[in-house]
N, C-alpha and C positions, 0 to 999 in steps of 0.2 A: 503494499499500500504506499502510494507517495505521502511525502510529508505534508503537503498541502490537503490533502485528502484526510489524512489523520487529524489534522488541526480543526477543521471545519466539521468533521463528523463528531469528534470529542465536543466541540463547542455546542453543536445544535443539541447532542444528548443531554450534555448537563444543563442547557437551558430548558429543555423539555421536561426533565426529571424535577429539577429544582422549582420551574413554575408551576407544576401540578402540585409539588408539595407546599409550595406558597399559597395555592387556592384552599388546600386542606387547612392551612394556618388561618387564613380568611374566615373559613366556614367554623372554625374551632375557637374564635376568639379574638382573631387578629393578632397584633403584636403582642398581647397577653398571653396567648395560648402557649401551653407547656410544650408544644411541639416546635416552637419557633427555632430554639439554639441549633436543632438538628439540621436545619438546611444548610449549615456550613459544612457539614460532612460530604455532601453529595460530590464536590468536585474532586475531592480525594478518592472517595469510592468509585467513582466512574474511571478516574485515572488509574486505578489499581485493576479494574475490568479492561481497559484498553491494553495497558502493558501486558498482561496476560495472554489477550487475543492475538497482539501483534508478537508475541514472544519478544518483546524488549527486555524485559528483566527489569531488575530495581536497583542495579549498581549505580547508575548516573543520576538517582535521585538528589544526592547531597546528603550523605550520612555524616560527613566528618565534624568532628570537634577540636581539630587541632588549632585553628585560629580563633582561640577563645577570646582575642581582644576584641573581636566584632560583636561579643555577647553584651558589652558595656553600652555602646551607642544603641543597640537594639532595644535595650530596656530604657536608658537614660534619655535618650533623644525625643521620643514622645512626651515625656515629662517636662522637657525644656519647651517644647513647641506649645504645650498647655499653659505653662507658667507664662510664656511671653504673650499668649493670648489674653490672660487674665490681668497682666499688668498693663497691657494697652488698652483693653476694654475700661480698666479703672482710671488710667491717667486721662482717657478721653472723656470719662465719665458717662460712658455708654451703659455702665453696668456697676453693680456694688456686690460684695462679697457677701453671701447670706449668712456665714457663720454655720452652715449645716454640716461642715466637715471638720474644720479647724478655725480656731478663734486666736488670732495674732494680737498680742497686747504686750508692751514694754519689753520687746525682746524675749518674750516666752509666748509658748504655743499650748493652748488647751485643746485636747481632742476628744469632744463630747462623744461620737459614736462609731467612729472608724477605728475598727481593730488593727493595731499594728504589731509588729513581732516584738519590739522592745518595750511594749507596752504603751498605755493611753494617759499616763500620768502628765500632769504639766511639766513641759521640757522647754529647755533652751531651743533656739532655731538651730544651731550646730547639731545637736543632738536629734533633734525632729528631722533635720536633712538625713541623715544618717538611717534613722529609723524608716523614713520614708522611702528611701531608697531600696532597702533590704525588703521593705514588705511589698513594694512594687514588683520587685523581682520575682518573690514568692508567688504573689497572685498572678502574676504574668506566666508563670510556670501551669499553675493551676487552670488558667483560661488557655492555654494552649491545647488542652484537650479538644477545644472545638476549631480554634484557628489552624491546629494542623491539618484538618480537613481541607480547609481552602488553599493553605500553602502547599500541600502537597500536589494539589491539582493546579493552580496557577504557577507557581514558581517551579516545583519538582517535575511538573511534566509539560505544561504549556509553553512556558517562557523559553526553553532552549530550541523548541521547535519553531516558535515565532521569530527568534533572533537568527536561526539559520536560514529560514525561508524570506524574511522581510529585512533584516539587518536590525542593528541596536536600536535606532531612533523610531523607526516604523514600528517595529516589534514592541517597543514599550508604550508606544501609543494605543497601539491595537489590545494589548493585555490591559491597560486601563480602562478602555472603552468596554471591552468585554466584562471585567469585574464589575464596573460600575452599573451598566444595564442588566447583570446577573439580578443585582439587587431591587430591580424595578418594581415588582410588584408589592413588596413589602415597604418600600418607600411610599408608595402611593397609599398605603395602609396608614401612613403616618409615623413611619420608623424614621428617627433623625431629622426629619424637617417636618414636624407635625403642622407648623404654620403656612408651609410653602410646598405640599406634597408633589406637585405637578412640576414646578421649578427644581425641586429637589431631586426628584426622579430622573428627569430629562437632562439637566444641566449640572447641578451642583455635586450631585453624587458621583457621576463619572469625572468631575474635576478633582475630587476629593481623592478617588482610587487612583487616578492618573499620577498624581504627585506622591501620595503615600505608595503608590505601586514602583516609583522610581527608586525611593529610599529602600523599600524592601527587596527589590531586583539587586540594588547595589550591595546589599548585606550578603544577599544570597550568592552572587558572582564572586565577591571578592573573598568571602570566607569559605565557599564551597559547602556550604551548611544551610540545609532547609531549616534547621533548629533556630537560626537567627530571624529568618523572615517570620516564623511562627511566633517567637517571642516578640517581636517588634509589633506585629498584629495585635497581639492580646494587649501588651503595653499601652499602644494606641487607644484600644477600646476602653481601658480602665481609665486613662487619664483623661479621656473625652468626656467620659461620664462625671468628672469632677467638674470639669469646664461647664457642662451644660446642665448640671444638676445643683452646682454650687453657686452660681451667678444671677443674681436677679438684674433683668435688664430694664435699663431706662429708655432705650431704643427699640425699634422693631427687631424681633429676634434674628432677621436676616443679616444685621450688622455682626453678630458673633458668628455665624456660619461663613460668611465672607472672610473675617478675620482668620478664622481657623483653617481656610482653605488657603488664604495668602500665606499664613506662618508656614504651611507644609510646603508651599513653593519654593522658599529659599533653600532648605536642604534638597530638594528635588533638584533644582537647577546645579548646585554643587555637586550632587552624586551623579548627574548625567556628564556633566564636563569630565569628572574623574573616570567614568565608563568610556567614553569616547576617546580618551587618551590610551586605552589599552585593548581596544576591540581588534580583532575579533577574539583574542587568546583567551579571555576570560570565560567565554561561556564553552571553551573547547577544554578547558581543565577541569569541569565539574565531574 
């Protein structure tokens, strides 16, 4: 089977099965359905089926752990993007911190509800930073149970084929668009963009996945490890929940969405420059 045929057959099957599952989600309570998280597994499950059918095997997925230094940006950069958004929204007076998660006062931090590894007692900002980083890493590992399903499919299977067929830049654009529109039914249900579901589904989500996808592709290609992309995805989901649940908007919520997307654009551009300097050897090394 030719590479191009495999790519689009895989995409069609993933969309068909995932959209059907999202219909079931809609009929069983929408985004509050208990079935909702499991949609993340389908890209990976179908990638396994395709690898077996084409006898491609699993050696080139990217199981490596040797380049451990890439695990740090995988976990910490999503937190930095979120912090940047929070600070910018506060400086512009577009939003205020709700104190739902953390209360900052006189160089100390109170933690009313969020369980952290090193405890929830009132602590200094320095200790809190360490506590939060360790807790984020642990929670990202737990969240990876679901993000592995997506990243095994998108990065571990589809990315290399897209790069081989379409080149680096076009391949990353195509992957970002595929990932974005794969979410379309649940975005229209109000997930991520409850106040702008149509704009979110057709424009904002594909932009988000394009920028975040470049960062995750950079991690995957540079580290040769699917685990880095998986952790980055989980960390982004966790930190985004803080931004979108912990800020009270003084402006239309669209401002927060646009700042979030723009903030991801900065590391995406830097990662794209980095990847272009070493093509095509990077994806031939996985």
